[in-house]
DOVOKE-990727 format. One line per 2 residues: number of its first residue (from 1); for each residue x, y, z of N, C-alpha, C. Coordinates in steps of 0.001 Angstrom, whole numbers, always signed. Atoms other than C-alpha are relative to their C-alpha. Example, Ala and Ser with C-alpha at 12.3 -4.5 7.8 and 13.67 -1.06 7.14 Angstrom:
1	+890 -1190 +0 +12300 -4500 +7800 +900 +1200 +0  -820 -1190 -60 +13670 -1060 +7140 -770 +1090 +730;
***
This chain:
1	+884 -691 -932 +844 +9099 +1048 -1321 +311 -675  +1321 -358 +497 -2875 +9521 +589 -38 +1505 -260;
3	+31 -1422 +352 -3542 +12853 -1152 -711 +840 +1054  +712 -745 -1042 -5902 +13828 +1672 +907 +349 +1178;
5	-920 -238 -1106 -2921 +13743 +4077 +1210 +842 -414  -1181 -681 +522 -436 +15609 +1880 +45 +1459 +457;
7	-100 -1401 -447 +759 +18871 +3521 +294 +933 -1172  -264 -991 +1043 +993 +22037 +1487 +1406 +571 +117;
9	-1348 -504 -223 +4410 +22895 +2931 +984 -1166 +76  -988 +1074 -94 +7697 +20915 +2950 -133 -780 +1306;
11	+234 +837 -1171 +7551 +17984 +5379 +980 -1163 +17  -805 +1202 -154 +9448 +15022 +6733 -922 -1215 -72;
13	+821 +1201 +158 +8102 +11611 +5729 -142 -741 +1332  +248 +809 -1188 +6510 +9552 +8486 +805 -1301 -118;
15	-769 +1250 +57 +8722 +6535 +9395 -806 -1183 -520  +851 +1074 +517 +5786 +4217 +8687 -20 -3 -1523;
17	+61 -88 +1457 +5589 +5494 +5112 +1337 -379 -628  -1325 +320 +526 +9347 +5210 +4576 +240 -1503 +50;
19	-217 +1440 -155 +9541 +1655 +5939 -928 -790 -926  +961 +676 +880 +6425 +626 +3985 +472 +33 -1445;
21	-478 -124 +1382 +7849 +1941 +696 +1203 -910 -240  -1161 +863 +144 +11143 +130 +1251 -414 -1466 -59;
23	+448 +1389 -41 +9324 -3089 +2075 -590 -422 -1341  +653 +417 +1228 +7152 -3146 -1022 +916 +128 -1215;
25	-997 -32 +1065 +10041 -2085 -3259 +782 -1301 -33  -717 +1271 -72 +11861 -5189 -2035 -904 -1173 -374;
27	+951 +1051 +386 +8734 -7339 -2436 -73 -108 -1521  +68 +6 +1464 +8459 -6306 -6086 +1321 -458 -594;
29	-1312 +405 +505 +12201 -6704 -6623 +195 -1507 +137  -118 +1442 -186 +11975 -10242 -5237 -828 -795 -984;
31	+872 +687 +945 +9231 -11102 -7703 +386 +248 -1456  -411 -374 +1353 +10764 -9399 -10757 +1524 +32 -55;
33	-1467 +11 +62 +14416 -10312 -11567 +554 +1316 -547  -576 -1275 +419 +16517 -7174 -11828 +738 -62 -1312;
35	-714 +150 +1259 +18428 -8590 -14789 -905 -542 -1104  +954 +488 +987 +15255 -9618 -16624 -408 +1089 -970;
37	+476 -1001 +960 +13411 -7836 -19428 -788 +1099 +706  +783 -1089 -588 +11692 -4496 -18782 -1443 -436 +258;
39	+1388 +292 -326 +8257 -4661 -17171 -777 +1310 +91  +893 -1141 -172 +5292 -2338 -17024 -815 -218 +1266;
41	+662 +107 -1300 +3848 -1682 -13549 -1033 +1104 +133  +1085 -951 -256 +586 +14 -12639 -196 +124 +1501;
43	+218 -262 -1421 +264 +1621 -9200 -1332 +717 +150  +1342 -554 -161 -3428 +2154 -8434 -116 +642 +1383;
45	+59 -734 -1260 -4083 +4766 -5752 +1383 +437 +434  -1421 -282 -220 -508 +6020 -6044 +262 +1195 +908;
47	-227 -1157 -868 -1038 +9183 -3983 +1054 +924 -575  -997 -964 +476 +1941 +11501 -4205 +1169 -671 -713;
49	-1003 +680 +806 +4031 +8840 -5958 +1268 -387 +714  -1230 +310 -733 +6598 +8360 -3203 +345 -1489 -84;
51	-261 +1435 +41 +6240 +4584 -3045 +310 -451 -1424  -225 +401 +1394 +6045 +4257 -6831 +1428 +283 -436;
53	-1384 -323 +359 +9402 +5974 -7189 +984 -980 +619  -871 +985 -641 +10983 +3573 -4705 -57 -1333 -745;
55	+161 +1251 +742 +9575 +596 -6599 +668 +93 -1366  -557 -198 +1336 +10603 +1996 -9996 +1520 -166 -4;
57	-1457 +106 -81 +14241 +2176 -8882 +479 -1439 +101  -375 +1407 -157 +14209 -1594 -8227 -312 -830 -1250;
59	+407 +751 +1179 +12811 -2599 -11628 +1130 -105 -1016  -1022 +120 +1051 +14891 -3790 -14615 +77 +1273 -838;
61	-147 -1200 +850 +16277 -1002 -16838 -1014 -17 -1145  +973 -127 +1076 +13742 +286 -19330 -1429 -237 +430;
63	+1352 +237 -500 +10751 -536 -17132 -756 +1313 +189  +815 -1183 -209 +7856 +1858 -16684 -992 -191 +1127;
65	+986 +6 -1069 +5557 +2748 -13806 -1056 +1053 -305  +1122 -912 +208 +2133 +4280 -14371 -718 +195 +1331;
67	+649 -331 -1270 +767 +6031 -11276 -1389 +560 -270  +1385 -412 +226 -3006 +6405 -11134 -649 +328 +1333;
69	+784 -353 -1180 -5133 +8204 -8587 -1165 +858 -461  +1194 -718 +466 -8700 +9333 -9233 -99 +1397 +586;
71	+92 -1297 -667 -8142 +12305 -6903 +1039 +1010 -476  -972 -968 +527 -5322 +13927 -8905 -725 +1185 -634;
73	+477 -1203 +677 -6113 +17512 -9845 +993 +341 -1111  -916 -422 +1064 -4582 +19190 -12892 +1277 +589 +589;
75	-1175 -605 -630 -2274 +21142 -10587 +921 -1065 +575  -811 +1079 -575 -1113 +17974 -8818 +693 -791 -1091;
77	-610 +725 +1111 -492 +16212 -12116 +1177 +776 -570  -1091 -830 +512 +1631 +19131 -13299 +1193 -21 +960;
79	-1086 +3 -995 +3623 +19159 -10051 +721 -1345 +27  -592 +1331 -70 +4178 +15395 -10010 +847 -319 -1231;
81	-725 +277 +1247 +5412 +15403 -13605 +1179 +931 -218  -1096 -957 +144 +7986 +18143 -12992 +1017 -169 +1138;
83	-489 +260 +1362 +10758 +17393 -13558 -441 -1374 -483  +433 +1299 +528 +9756 +14551 -15874 +1059 -1074 +240;
85	-887 +1146 -187 +11249 +11128 -15137 -363 -1036 -1043  +306 +997 +1032 +11488 +8766 -18134 -445 -1321 +632;
87	+490 +1262 -526 +9395 +5700 -17387 -952 +145 +1162  +898 -226 -1131 +7313 +7305 -14631 -1063 +1014 -415;
89	+1082 -879 +437 +3899 +8765 -15491 -1102 +52 +1052  +1096 -214 -945 +903 +10099 -13552 -1262 +346 -771;
91	+1273 -315 +646 -2760 +10201 -14537 -1147 -246 +966  +1185 +181 -835 -6185 +10494 -12958 -841 -1168 -486;
93	+748 +1114 +580 -7652 +7873 -15298 +943 -1175 -251  -821 +1186 +217 -6373 +4317 -15532 +302 -159 -1486;
95	-345 +146 +1421 -4444 +3859 -18800 -483 -1322 -561  +411 +1225 +665 -5558 +1289 -21335 +1178 -975 -56;
97	-1049 +1006 +126 -3642 -1941 -21731 +179 -817 +1266  -247 +912 -1109 -2448 -4745 -19505 +1428 +149 +504;
99	-1285 -215 -648 +440 -4601 -17058 +542 -1306 +573  -660 +1183 -562 +2979 -7143 -15827 -200 -81 +1513;
101	+172 -74 -1443 +2569 -5987 -12223 -999 +1108 +314  +954 -1018 -454 -315 -4141 -10560 +71 +91 +1516;
103	+1 -251 -1443 -24 -2595 -7103 -1348 +563 +411  +1200 -556 -631 -3139 -2056 -5008 +277 +3 +1496;
105	-464 -68 -1382 -1630 -1008 -1707 -894 +944 +795  +956 -767 -781 -4208 +136 +836 -978 +734 -911;
107	+934 -538 +990 -6715 +642 -1955 -1390 -599 +138  +1317 +612 +152 -9533 -1905 -1930 -915 +247 +1203;
109	+856 -341 -1140 -10711 -915 +1552 -758 +1306 -240  +683 -1249 +338 -11736 +2411 -51 -1186 -220 -939;
111	+994 +296 +1031 -14110 +661 -2484 -1180 -742 +614  +1181 +632 -583 -17674 -239 -1560 -130 -1450 -452;
113	+104 +1363 +543 -17812 -3294 -3866 +1399 -467 -369  -1387 +387 +238 -14278 -4621 -3487 +110 -1173 -966;
115	-46 +1171 +882 -15078 -7890 -5296 -122 +411 -1466  +194 -450 +1384 -16366 -6177 -8456 +1183 +841 -461;
117	-1143 -848 +333 -13520 -3641 -8355 +1216 -853 -360  -1146 +869 +247 -10863 -6349 -8131 -177 -768 -1302;
119	+252 +774 +1212 -12472 -8410 -10883 +196 +855 -1243  -148 -894 +1154 -12603 -5424 -13235 +1460 +323 -278;
121	-1431 -264 +172 -8932 -4630 -12622 +672 -1193 -650  -630 +1201 +549 -7922 -8224 -13349 -362 -195 -1462;
123	+446 +243 +1363 -9972 -8430 -16518 +561 +1008 -998  -368 -1064 +937 -8768 -5139 -17992 +1426 +522 +117;
125	-1294 -655 -199 -5366 -4232 -16548 +1143 -939 +359  -1048 +930 -420 -3435 -7403 -15638 +256 -1022 -1097;
127	-367 +1031 +967 -1536 -9653 -18032 -504 -1365 +460  +549 +1324 -305 -2721 -13265 -18210 +760 -700 +1111;
129	-814 +594 -1070 +172 -14341 -15969 +614 +1072 +887  -553 -1137 -735 +676 -10964 -14302 -93 -155 +1503;
131	-36 -3 -1456 +1391 -10274 -10655 -841 +1140 +550  +765 -1020 -725 -846 -8374 -8257 +526 +39 +1421;
133	-468 -185 -1375 +486 -6954 -4985 -1038 +831 +734  +1097 -626 -734 -2174 -6062 -2433 +391 +160 +1460;
135	-69 -133 -1458 -2110 -4664 +1093 -1286 +645 +475  +1233 -539 -585 -5036 -3837 +3368 +209 +186 +1497;
137	-20 -93 -1464 -5533 -2629 +6949 -663 -1243 +581  +457 +1290 -514 -6048 -5734 +9067 -846 +149 +1272;
139	+779 +222 -1223 -8504 -6815 +11769 -1159 +982 +136  +1191 -850 -10 -12059 -5494 +11644 -300 +602 +1368;
141	+244 -555 -1337 -12143 -4989 +15421 +776 +1300 +234  -794 -1221 -142 -9573 -2187 +14955 -566 +1167 -805;
143	+589 -1075 +794 -11846 -160 +12662 -388 +1156 +922  +248 -1126 -891 -11906 +3308 +14176 +79 +1345 -694;
145	+18 -1371 +500 -11477 +7055 +13737 +933 +213 -1184  -943 -157 +1111 -8451 +6778 +11481 -600 -554 -1295;
147	+636 +582 +1182 -10361 +4501 +9096 -1117 +907 -514  +1071 -905 +407 -13320 +6872 +9083 +567 +1236 -693;
149	-608 -1202 +586 -11050 +9844 +8356 +500 -260 -1417  -525 +347 +1321 -9524 +8016 +5375 -1064 -630 -905;
151	+1137 +508 +775 -12966 +6844 +4174 +166 -1467 -361  -73 +1449 +179 -12303 +3133 +4619 -1394 -600 +204;
153	+1255 +725 -197 -15336 +909 +4147 +168 -1123 +1012  -221 +1171 -853 -13720 -1875 +6156 +1487 -183 +271;
155	-1288 +638 -154 -10647 -3504 +7584 -221 -1492 -293  +142 +1387 +421 -9943 -7126 +6647 +641 -963 +988;
157	-674 +1139 -583 -9323 -10324 +8492 +932 -556 -1084  -888 +541 +1036 -6293 -11872 +6717 -662 -1067 -866;
159	+667 +1048 +761 -8352 -14906 +5723 -1054 +545 -933  +1024 -623 +828 -11076 -12647 +4359 +614 +578 -1272;
161	-659 -571 +1174 -8666 -10811 +2040 +562 -1111 -881  -528 +1145 +761 -7001 -14086 +1011 -1106 -638 -836;
163	+1128 +611 +712 -10401 -15538 +85 -476 +892 -1143  +404 -946 +1041 -11258 -12387 -1889 +913 -131 -1218;
165	-963 +116 +1097 -8085 -12700 -3971 -158 -1335 -723  +127 +1324 +613 -8535 -16421 -4553 -1296 -129 -792;
167	+1281 +54 +704 -12193 -16024 -5542 +66 +733 -1337  -170 -750 +1243 -11051 -13572 -8221 +873 -746 -1005;
169	-830 +791 +894 -8813 -16260 -9706 +1490 +224 +167  -1413 -239 -267 -5522 -15238 -8153 +586 -1127 +841;
171	-736 +993 -783 -2966 -17713 -6828 +963 +737 +925  -866 -675 -967 -1255 -16516 -3645 +1415 -558 -88;
173	-1409 +384 +85 +2512 -16587 -4113 +685 +163 +1347  -592 -286 -1309 +3495 -15022 -801 -934 +939 +742;
175	+898 -846 -786 +1620 -13355 +2053 +546 +141 +1412  -420 -160 -1387 +2051 -12096 +5566 -655 +1192 +665;
177	+386 -1201 -723 +1327 -9538 +8222 +1084 +1044 -177  -984 -1081 +110 +3094 -6198 +8304 -193 +968 +1162;
179	-19 -893 -1156 +4029 -3839 +11137 -580 -697 +1226  +401 +800 -1164 +3716 -6427 +13883 +122 +813 +1291;
181	-248 -756 -1222 +5146 -4046 +16486 -1037 +1087 +241  +997 -1054 -148 +2361 -1526 +15833 -1385 -540 +341;
183	+1320 +574 -235 -472 -3964 +16437 -491 +291 +1424  +413 -263 -1378 -539 -3646 +20246 -291 +1482 +226;
185	+349 -1416 -167 -310 +189 +20204 -1323 +375 -668  +1263 -309 +670 -3188 +258 +17714 -1184 -547 +795;
187	+1063 +547 -843 -5263 -2004 +19963 -281 +938 +1171  +161 -917 -1135 -4633 +334 +22896 -644 +1312 -451;
189	+600 -1224 +538 -5473 +3337 +20729 -1491 -191 -246  +1418 +283 +270 -8732 +1695 +19681 -805 -48 +1297;
191	+675 +24 -1302 -9625 +1065 +23337 -221 +1426 +499  +131 -1399 -399 -8956 +4743 +24047 -1085 +722 -782;
193	+1049 -601 +817 -11182 +5765 +21141 -1384 -401 +508  +1291 +489 -488 -13984 +3591 +22475 -385 +696 +1308;
195	+272 -677 -1266 -13643 +5199 +25923 -429 +1449 -239  +368 -1383 +303 -13769 +8704 +24447 -1389 +66 -618;
197	+1313 +36 +638 -16755 +7739 +22325 -1098 -160 +1042  +988 +202 -1064 -18557 +6581 +25449 -277 +1301 +736;
199	+187 -1301 -656 -17988 +10082 +26861 -412 +1077 -1004  +402 -894 +1090 -19037 +11612 +23512 +1036 +1088 -247;
201	-1075 -970 +263 -15682 +13309 +23108 +554 -241 -1397  -502 +125 +1367 -14770 +13918 +19468 +1515 +110 -12;
203	-1459 -34 +99 -11178 +13308 +18466 +404 -300 -1434  -490 +237 +1348 -9547 +13677 +15068 +1392 -604 +74;
205	-1313 +628 -77 -6631 +11247 +14646 +1022 +735 -851  -1079 -595 +782 -3276 +12539 +13445 +198 -803 -1280;
207	-275 +726 +1235 -2368 +11673 +9854 +1486 +58 -326  -1420 +114 +334 +946 +10916 +8123 +647 +1357 -260;
209	-566 -1302 +331 +1400 +14495 +6955 +258 +883 +1205  -186 -815 -1204 +1425 +15751 +10544 +1164 -477 +857;
211	-1188 +444 -734 +4621 +13960 +11595 +953 +1179 +168  -816 -1178 -270 +6783 +16613 +13258 +1297 -322 +757;
213	-1223 +363 -707 +9629 +14666 +14870 +1224 +412 -808  -1236 -389 +649 +13200 +15642 +14108 +669 -1148 -725;
215	-709 +979 +826 +15737 +13833 +11955 +448 -1213 +813  -527 +1115 -780 +17226 +11737 +14777 -1101 -982 +386;
217	+1085 +873 -423 +13947 +10399 +16178 -629 -690 -1209  +568 +594 +1203 +12588 +9833 +12679 +864 -1154 -486;
219	-922 +1050 +432 +15695 +7815 +11804 -87 -1224 +900  +82 +1115 -948 +15448 +5694 +14966 -1283 -798 -219;
221	+1280 +687 +186 +11759 +4912 +14426 -24 -729 -1342  -43 +645 +1313 +12331 +4160 +10737 +811 -1284 +42;
223	-821 +1203 -85 +15111 +1704 +11545 -720 -1107 +756  +760 +1000 -753 +12908 -25 +14097 -1081 -629 -878;
225	+1040 +532 +881 +10106 -368 +11553 +607 -793 -1155  -694 +795 +1019 +12603 -1582 +8939 +276 -1410 +514;
227	-218 +1319 -601 +13488 -4427 +11309 -1303 -785 +31  +1331 +607 -35 +9784 -5124 +11675 -358 -569 -1374;
229	+361 +455 +1344 +9268 -5357 +7902 +914 -1126 -475  -893 +1101 +368 +12325 -7565 +7481 -457 -1308 +632;
231	+545 +1187 -653 +10809 -9959 +9982 -1166 -547 -815  +1131 +430 +817 +7638 -10048 +7886 +470 -704 -1260;
233	-519 +589 +1241 +9632 -10767 +4725 +597 -1378 +249  -631 +1286 -302 +11643 -13558 +6358 -1047 -1057 +342;
235	+1042 +949 -368 +8585 -15214 +7886 -799 -440 -1224  +779 +330 +1189 +6727 -15040 +4578 +732 -1004 -887;
237	-766 +947 +813 +9549 -16913 +2844 -186 -1431 +473  +189 +1331 -565 +8911 -19832 +5172 -1476 -342 +212;
239	+1424 +294 -60 +5145 -19626 +4901 -695 +388 +1282  +613 -434 -1252 +4469 -17922 +8229 -542 +1420 -160;
241	+635 -1318 +94 +2080 -14962 +8454 -303 +502 +1406  +185 -548 -1338 +2590 -13325 +11837 -982 +1167 -64;
243	+973 -1096 +38 -337 -10997 +12641 +678 +1371 +90  -522 -1358 -6 +358 -7334 +11957 -1127 +1001 -171;
245	+1006 -1045 +169 -1412 -4023 +11566 -604 -41 -1408  +470 +151 +1378 -1714 -4767 +7832 +164 -1447 -438;
247	-194 +1277 +679 -2066 -7844 +5657 +437 +306 -1419  -462 -208 +1372 -221 -8114 +2333 +120 -1340 -705;
249	-125 +1221 +789 -65 -10625 -480 +542 +330 -1386  -411 -7 +1397 +1704 -11210 -3774 -755 -1150 -656;
251	+823 +1022 +638 -596 -13106 -6120 +208 +45 -1516  -146 +76 +1456 -376 -14304 -9715 -1336 -353 -624;
253	+1237 +290 +717 -3229 -14295 -12159 +107 -1363 -664  +4 +1313 +605 -4201 -17741 -13405 +333 -1071 +1006;
255	-296 +1122 -867 -3217 -21107 -12017 +1432 +21 +467  -1357 +50 -545 -131 -21935 -9956 +955 -599 -1000;
***
């Protein structure tokens, strides 16, 4: 979860966040053999570390995950590190050294110069044959109030993000859309935003930390989104990228 959306009181995770974390934990597990040697993973823009913990549990024994977020305060760093978990660290500054896997999940849309940012990460933080896992909000026509609230510079056409990764010297291993079932509701929401804007009616979109549904409804929605993400994973195995609310890719540094 983005730190700007993190509630100050106990909360129930949004089904989107739960399904997303499970999906990317499986994506990483599929790329890194569980019985292989330990790996070092860097999660850039890790937020409250929820997804990083899910990914860490899928890695080979002895692996480490470094969570980085420029917005961590000293108080947040102290809270995230208590109790300490061997192999899981948090910092506001990116640690030195190169990593076997780097996650940039819903990160590069926050950066004005995404090309320079990506190039710098590859040159300084990714092993010569390391993996990079990227996700971005898809379809520029859907850019709206939610993107503005989260300080997104852009949304991406899938081909645009693919070209960005390839221009940086990455070879796409697997790619696809994500949250296909949410694409139509988001289109309708965007149409509603445009209508309100025409009437000059301000509207602040709800964020992940404001999910208030009970356990039963949350479970039902999570299971539905889990089915959605499984469809994305299966299609990607056969080279199909069904349009979704997000675009994701697993890419390897260097040549194929």
